[in-house]
C-alpha positions as CSV (number, residue, x, y, z in Angstrom):
1,X,93.8,119.0,105.8
2,X,96.7,118.8,107.2
3,X,95.1,118.0,111.2
4,X,92.7,115.7,109.8
5,X,91.9,113.0,112.0
6,X,91.7,110.6,109.1
7,X,94.7,108.5,108.5
8,X,93.2,107.3,105.0
9,X,90.8,109.0,102.7
10,X,89.2,107.1,100.1
11,X,86.5,108.9,98.2
12,X,84.0,106.9,95.8
13,X,82.0,109.5,93.7
14,X,78.5,108.3,92.0
15,X,78.5,109.3,88.0
16,X,75.8,108.4,86.1
17,X,75.9,108.4,82.2
18,X,73.0,107.2,80.4
19,X,100.1,101.7,66.1
20,X,101.5,101.8,63.5
21,X,105.0,101.7,63.5
22,X,107.3,103.4,61.2
23,X,110.1,100.9,59.9
24,X,113.1,102.3,58.0
25,X,117.0,102.8,58.6
26,X,116.4,106.3,60.7
27,X,114.1,104.5,62.7
28,X,115.5,101.4,63.5
29,X,114.6,98.5,61.2
30,X,112.3,95.6,62.1
31,X,111.5,93.1,59.3
32,X,109.7,89.8,59.4
33,X,112.1,86.9,58.9
34,X,110.7,85.5,55.8
35,X,111.0,88.7,53.8
36,X,114.9,88.1,54.4
37,X,116.7,86.1,51.7
38,X,118.7,83.9,54.2
39,X,115.5,83.2,56.3
40,X,115.3,79.5,55.1
41,X,119.0,79.1,55.9
42,X,118.6,80.0,59.9
43,X,115.3,78.3,59.8
44,X,114.8,80.2,62.4
45,X,90.6,107.5,100.9
46,X,86.9,109.4,102.5
47,X,87.6,112.8,100.5
48,X,84.5,114.9,101.4
49,X,82.2,116.4,98.4
50,X,82.1,120.1,98.7
51,X,79.1,121.0,100.8
52,X,79.4,123.9,103.1
53,X,83.0,124.1,104.9
54,X,83.1,120.4,105.4
55,X,81.9,118.5,103.1
56,X,79.7,115.3,103.1
57,X,81.3,111.6,101.9
58,X,79.1,110.3,98.8
59,X,79.3,106.9,98.0
60,X,78.1,104.5,95.0
61,X,78.8,101.1,93.8
62,X,80.6,101.1,90.2
63,X,78.2,99.9,87.8
64,X,79.7,97.0,85.6
65,X,82.6,98.4,83.2
66,X,81.0,96.6,80.3
67,X,77.6,98.1,80.7
68,X,79.4,101.7,80.5
69,X,79.3,103.3,77.0
70,X,82.5,104.5,75.7
71,X,83.5,107.9,77.1
72,X,81.7,107.4,80.3
73,X,84.8,107.0,82.2
74,X,86.0,109.9,84.1
75,X,89.8,109.8,85.8
76,X,90.6,111.0,89.1
77,X,92.1,114.1,87.7
78,X,88.7,114.8,86.3
79,X,86.4,114.3,89.5
80,X,89.0,116.1,91.6
81,X,88.7,119.2,89.3
82,X,84.7,118.9,89.2
83,X,83.9,118.6,92.5
84,X,87.2,118.8,94.9
85,X,89.1,122.1,93.8
86,X,87.6,123.7,96.8
87,X,90.3,121.5,98.9
88,X,93.2,123.1,97.0
89,X,92.1,126.6,97.6
90,X,94.5,128.7,99.8
91,X,96.9,125.4,99.5
92,X,100.6,125.5,98.4
93,X,100.7,122.4,96.0
94,X,103.5,120.2,94.6
95,X,102.5,117.9,91.8
96,X,104.4,114.9,90.8
97,X,103.7,114.5,87.1
98,X,104.9,113.5,83.5
99,X,103.9,113.5,80.0
100,X,101.0,111.3,80.6
101,X,99.3,113.7,83.2
102,X,96.4,114.4,80.7
103,X,92.6,114.6,80.8
104,X,90.6,113.4,78.5
105,X,90.3,116.6,76.4
106,X,94.0,116.2,76.0
107,X,95.1,119.3,78.4
108,X,98.0,118.9,80.5
109,X,96.9,118.7,84.2
110,X,99.7,121.6,84.7
111,X,98.1,123.7,82.3
112,X,94.8,123.0,83.8
113,X,96.0,124.1,87.5
114,X,97.8,127.4,85.9
115,X,94.5,128.3,84.5
116,X,92.2,127.6,87.4
117,X,94.5,129.6,89.6
118,X,95.5,127.0,91.7
119,X,98.8,127.4,93.5
120,X,100.9,125.2,91.8
121,X,104.9,125.6,93.6
122,X,106.5,123.3,91.7
123,X,106.4,119.6,90.0
124,X,108.1,116.9,90.8
125,X,109.3,114.5,87.8
126,X,110.2,110.8,87.8
127,X,112.1,108.6,85.2
128,X,112.2,109.7,82.0
129,X,111.4,113.6,82.8
130,X,108.6,115.6,83.1
131,X,108.1,115.6,79.1
132,X,109.0,112.1,78.9
133,X,111.7,112.4,76.6
134,X,114.8,110.9,78.4
135,X,116.0,107.3,77.8
136,X,115.5,104.5,80.5
137,X,118.1,104.6,82.8
138,X,119.2,108.6,81.6
139,X,120.1,111.0,84.4
140,X,117.3,113.4,84.3
141,X,118.1,116.8,85.8
142,X,116.4,119.5,87.8
143,X,115.5,122.9,86.2
144,X,113.1,124.7,84.8
145,X,110.2,123.7,82.2
146,X,110.9,126.0,79.1
147,X,106.7,125.9,78.4
148,X,105.3,127.2,82.3
149,X,108.5,128.5,83.8
150,X,108.0,126.1,86.7
151,X,110.7,124.8,88.5
152,X,111.0,121.0,87.6
153,X,112.7,118.7,90.9
154,X,114.4,115.5,89.2
155,X,113.1,112.2,91.5
156,X,115.3,110.0,89.3
157,X,119.0,109.9,89.6
158,X,120.5,110.6,93.0
159,X,117.4,112.3,94.4
160,X,114.9,109.6,94.3
161,X,113.2,111.0,97.3
162,X,112.1,114.6,97.8
163,X,114.1,116.6,100.6
164,X,113.0,118.1,103.7
165,X,114.0,121.4,101.9
166,X,112.2,120.8,98.7
167,X,108.9,120.3,100.6
168,X,109.0,123.6,102.7
169,X,105.9,125.5,102.5
170,X,104.3,122.7,100.5
171,X,100.7,121.7,101.7
172,X,99.5,118.8,99.5
173,X,101.5,117.0,96.9
174,X,99.5,115.6,93.8
175,X,100.1,112.6,92.2
176,X,99.1,111.8,88.4
177,X,100.6,109.9,86.2
178,X,99.7,106.6,84.1
179,X,101.6,103.4,85.3
180,X,101.3,100.0,83.5
181,X,100.9,98.1,86.9
182,X,104.5,96.1,87.0
183,X,106.7,95.7,89.9
184,X,110.0,97.1,87.9
185,X,108.3,99.8,86.4
186,X,109.6,102.8,88.6
187,X,106.5,105.2,89.0
188,X,105.2,103.1,91.8
189,X,108.9,103.3,93.3
190,X,109.0,107.3,93.0
191,X,105.3,107.3,94.4
192,X,106.3,105.1,97.3
193,X,109.3,107.8,98.3
194,X,107.5,110.8,97.6
195,X,104.5,109.5,100.2
196,X,107.6,108.6,102.7
197,X,108.8,112.1,102.3
198,X,105.0,113.7,102.9
199,X,104.9,111.3,105.4
200,X,108.3,112.5,107.3
201,X,107.1,116.4,106.5
202,X,103.6,116.3,107.4
203,X,102.6,117.3,103.8
204,X,99.4,115.8,102.6
205,X,99.5,113.0,99.5
206,X,96.6,112.7,97.0
207,X,96.4,110.3,94.0
208,X,94.7,111.0,91.3
209,X,93.9,107.5,90.1
210,X,94.0,105.8,86.5
211,X,93.1,102.8,85.0
212,X,95.7,100.1,84.8
213,X,96.4,98.5,81.3
214,X,97.5,95.3,83.3
215,X,95.1,95.4,86.0
216,X,92.9,92.3,84.8
217,X,95.3,89.8,86.5
218,X,97.9,88.9,88.8
219,X,101.2,87.2,88.3
220,X,104.8,86.4,88.7
221,X,107.3,85.8,91.2
222,X,106.9,87.7,94.5
223,X,110.1,89.9,95.4
224,X,112.4,88.4,97.9
225,X,113.0,91.3,100.0
226,X,116.9,91.4,99.6
227,X,116.8,92.2,96.2
228,X,114.7,95.2,96.9
229,X,115.5,98.3,94.8
230,X,114.0,101.2,93.0
231,X,112.7,98.6,90.2
232,X,111.2,96.8,92.7
233,X,110.9,98.3,96.4
234,X,107.9,96.0,98.1
235,X,107.0,92.1,98.2
236,X,104.8,92.3,95.2
237,X,104.4,89.9,92.2
238,X,105.7,91.3,89.0
239,X,101.8,91.9,87.8
240,X,100.2,93.2,91.0
241,X,96.8,94.4,89.1
242,X,96.2,97.2,91.0
243,X,96.0,100.9,90.2
244,X,98.3,103.3,91.8
245,X,95.3,104.5,94.3
246,X,95.2,101.2,95.4
247,X,98.8,100.3,95.7
248,X,99.6,103.8,97.4
249,X,96.5,102.8,99.9
250,X,98.1,99.0,100.7
251,X,101.9,100.7,100.7
252,X,100.2,103.1,103.5
253,X,98.5,100.8,105.2
254,X,100.7,97.9,105.3
255,X,103.1,99.5,107.0
256,X,105.7,99.6,103.8
257,X,106.9,102.8,104.6
258,X,110.2,103.8,106.3
259,X,109.7,102.8,109.9
260,X,106.1,102.0,109.4
261,X,105.4,106.1,109.3
262,X,102.1,106.8,107.2
263,X,101.3,109.1,104.8
264,X,98.1,111.6,105.3
265,X,96.8,109.8,102.0
266,X,93.7,110.7,99.6
267,X,93.0,108.7,96.7
268,X,90.4,110.1,94.3
269,X,89.8,107.0,92.2
270,X,88.5,106.5,88.4
271,X,84.6,106.5,87.8
272,X,83.5,103.6,85.3
273,X,86.4,101.4,85.9
274,X,86.5,98.0,86.7
275,X,89.5,95.7,86.8
276,X,87.8,93.4,84.5
277,X,88.5,95.8,81.8
278,X,91.1,95.7,79.2
279,X,92.6,98.8,78.0
280,X,90.6,99.5,74.8
281,X,87.4,99.3,76.8
282,X,88.2,102.2,78.6
283,X,87.9,104.5,75.8
284,X,91.0,106.0,76.8
285,X,93.5,107.4,74.3
286,X,97.2,105.6,74.5
287,X,99.8,108.1,75.8
288,X,103.0,106.3,75.9
289,X,104.1,106.4,79.7
290,X,107.7,105.9,78.3
291,X,109.3,106.2,75.3
292,X,109.8,102.4,74.4
293,X,106.2,101.4,75.7
294,X,104.5,103.2,72.3
295,X,101.5,101.1,72.4
296,X,99.0,99.5,74.7
297,X,100.1,95.9,73.2
298,X,104.0,96.8,74.0
299,X,102.6,97.6,77.7
300,X,100.5,94.1,77.3
301,X,103.6,92.1,76.9
302,X,106.0,94.1,79.3
303,X,105.4,92.0,82.1
304,X,106.2,88.6,80.9
305,X,109.4,89.9,78.8
306,X,111.1,92.5,80.7
307,X,113.1,90.2,82.8
308,X,115.0,89.4,79.2
309,X,116.5,93.3,80.0
310,X,119.6,92.2,82.1
311,X,120.5,89.3,79.6
312,X,122.2,89.2,76.3
313,X,118.7,89.3,74.5
314,X,117.5,92.6,72.8
315,X,113.5,93.2,73.5
316,X,113.9,95.7,70.2
317,X,115.2,98.7,72.1
318,X,116.8,100.6,68.9
319,X,113.7,100.1,67.2
320,X,110.0,101.7,67.1
321,X,108.6,98.4,68.4
322,X,110.5,97.8,71.6
323,X,109.1,95.5,73.6
324,X,107.1,93.6,71.2
325,X,110.0,91.4,69.6
326,X,112.8,89.4,71.3
327,X,116.2,88.7,69.2
328,X,120.0,88.5,69.3
329,X,123.0,88.2,66.8
330,X,123.6,84.7,67.7
331,X,120.2,83.1,67.5
332,X,119.3,80.5,65.6
333,X,116.2,78.4,65.9
334,X,115.1,75.6,63.4
335,X,111.4,76.1,64.3
336,X,111.4,79.7,63.0
337,X,112.0,78.6,59.4
338,X,109.0,76.4,59.7
339,X,106.6,79.0,61.5
340,X,105.2,79.9,58.3
341,X,104.1,76.5,57.5
342,X,102.5,76.2,61.3
343,X,100.8,79.6,60.8
344,X,103.5,81.1,62.9
345,X,101.9,79.5,66.2
346,X,105.3,78.4,67.9
347,X,103.7,78.9,71.6
348,X,101.8,76.1,73.2
349,X,100.4,78.2,75.0
350,X,98.4,80.3,72.3
351,X,100.2,83.3,71.7
352,X,101.5,83.7,68.3
353,X,105.1,84.3,67.4
354,X,106.2,85.3,63.8
355,X,109.9,84.9,62.6
356,X,111.2,88.3,62.5
357,X,114.6,90.0,62.3
358,X,115.4,93.7,63.3
359,X,118.4,95.9,63.6
360,X,118.7,98.2,66.6
361,X,119.8,101.4,65.8
362,X,120.7,104.7,68.3
363,X,117.4,106.6,68.8
364,X,117.9,109.4,71.1
365,X,114.9,109.9,73.3
366,X,114.1,106.3,72.8
367,X,117.2,104.3,73.3
368,X,120.4,106.1,72.9
369,X,122.7,103.2,73.2
370,X,120.4,99.8,72.2
371,X,121.9,96.5,73.2
372,X,123.7,94.9,69.9
373,X,123.4,98.4,68.1
374,X,123.7,98.5,64.4
375,X,123.6,94.7,64.4
376,X,121.2,92.4,62.9
377,X,119.0,90.2,65.3
378,X,117.2,87.4,64.4
379,X,114.4,86.0,66.6
380,X,110.7,86.3,66.8
381,X,107.9,88.7,67.1
382,X,104.8,88.7,68.9
383,X,101.2,88.6,67.7
384,X,97.8,88.0,69.5
385,X,96.7,87.8,72.9
386,X,96.5,85.5,75.8
387,X,95.7,85.3,79.1
388,X,98.1,86.3,82.2
389,X,99.1,82.8,83.0
390,X,99.7,82.0,79.5
391,X,101.5,84.8,78.5
392,X,104.1,84.4,81.7
393,X,104.4,80.6,80.5
394,X,105.0,81.7,77.0
395,X,107.8,84.1,78.4
396,X,109.3,81.3,80.2
397,X,109.3,79.1,77.4
398,X,111.3,81.4,75.6
399,X,113.6,82.6,77.9
400,X,114.7,79.0,78.3
401,X,115.1,78.7,74.7
402,X,117.5,81.9,74.5
403,X,119.4,80.6,77.3
404,X,119.9,76.9,76.3
405,X,121.0,78.5,73.1
406,X,123.7,80.8,74.2
407,X,125.0,78.6,76.5
408,X,125.8,76.4,73.2
409,X,127.7,78.8,71.7
410,X,128.9,81.1,74.4
411,X,132.6,82.3,74.5
412,X,134.7,81.8,77.6
413,X,133.9,84.3,80.4
414,X,130.3,85.2,78.8
415,X,127.3,84.6,81.0
416,X,123.6,84.8,80.1
417,X,122.9,86.1,83.4
418,X,124.0,89.8,83.8
419,X,124.3,91.6,86.8
420,X,121.6,92.3,89.4
421,X,119.3,90.2,87.5
422,X,117.9,89.0,90.3
423,X,116.3,92.7,90.5
424,X,114.1,91.9,87.6
425,X,112.8,88.5,88.6
426,X,112.3,89.2,92.0
427,X,114.0,85.8,93.6
428,X,117.0,83.5,92.9
429,X,115.0,80.7,92.3
430,X,114.2,81.6,88.6
431,X,117.6,81.8,87.4
432,X,118.3,78.4,89.5
433,X,115.1,77.0,87.7
434,X,116.2,78.0,84.3
435,X,119.6,76.2,84.5
436,X,118.3,73.2,86.1
437,X,116.0,72.7,82.9
438,X,113.0,73.1,84.9
439,X,109.4,73.5,82.7
440,X,107.6,76.5,82.1
441,X,104.7,74.8,84.3
442,X,107.3,73.7,87.0
443,X,108.7,77.6,87.3
444,X,104.9,79.1,87.2
445,X,103.8,76.4,89.7
446,X,106.6,77.6,92.3
447,X,105.4,81.0,92.6
448,X,101.7,80.3,92.9
449,X,101.7,80.2,96.9
450,X,103.2,83.9,96.9
451,X,100.7,85.0,94.4
452,X,98.0,83.6,96.3
453,X,99.3,85.1,99.3
454,X,99.7,88.6,98.2
455,X,96.2,88.4,96.6
456,X,94.7,88.2,99.8
457,X,96.5,91.2,101.0
458,X,95.7,92.7,97.7
459,X,91.9,92.6,98.4
460,X,91.5,94.6,101.2
461,X,92.5,97.7,98.9
462,X,90.5,97.1,95.9
463,X,88.4,100.0,95.0
464,X,86.9,98.8,91.6
465,X,85.8,95.1,92.3
């Protein structure tokens, strides 16, 4: 594969096929406000299929996702193992993987590679580590995997990009990680850096594709390049609506790697997937891609509330229900006490918001030092679902509500916007718009030109529509 004349390899294979939460002190307390005594007071690319030595390309248009019965979806990893192991024969392999690198039968790809006799040299691990147990932002060290004895190279911390030495003698690096489809989720940044290192060292790069739980829409401000960081390398919206395979192709073909270098990229797509699908329609079990996205519902809400992270507002870290609630010790809202009367519907955009209080606790492996640790946070919890636009409008509305109340009672020297806030929002406008009191509709409208321009670029690389 190393001297292949193709700079991009895309394979489409036809395949025919006829949260519960634990509340309590040990796990972080999360309690509806209306059960608390003071509630009323607060009111609150082509890969050849084997055919002789060179193989032949097989393509087929995917059937509409909703016509496929549960269990008919095949992951890129499953297609690769079924049809393309021959391309790994005699190759030295590196694998970018974590605890989500599972087949549908529950086996981990590392274990399968070992059982199949594939020459797996080492594993590269993203944020949260190979076994997925490190807190967000926690340094992950390189070392040996206790179960397999394989060398694990951390790509989180000072070593975010594989070094030339780490790639010596490797022929192929394979990426197989479940992503959640948002700009500030760091797995796609890791993928970009690995692609770049592969391009610089003439190592082939394969992506084993997986469904995107937020792949059904595109939304949010497009990143201003001056705020590029590991939580947003490239100029894309918060929700990009692409699988990792599609995204890798766009990064490669749009020249977003250093000096516009291109990787020798192979994408093995999912069979039976469409961007119309919500996660439940894929038939896949949910494996938390990071410790605080315990449920698919948390991953659904995540894009519209993650920009509360660099503020004094808690998103529930330190509980078992992170990213399904918002709150702070100082938060008071007269509407919340009346929420029961209004059937808990506080959002004019359709998403239900239930009066809620919670107590963040130190949860090693989830959130060792949560914001407002051991302090009661008053706020709300999300229920139900709405479309992407309405979800973001709700997020903006709540951001304005928390900001306004914070400003009314802040102490001298305190700021609602913490350091590097723009890395989350993506540009300087959002802070300015909130401070100026613009409406959610005005703020949402201000980023639509950028969203539409991105959609035109995105359309060139979609594999499933």
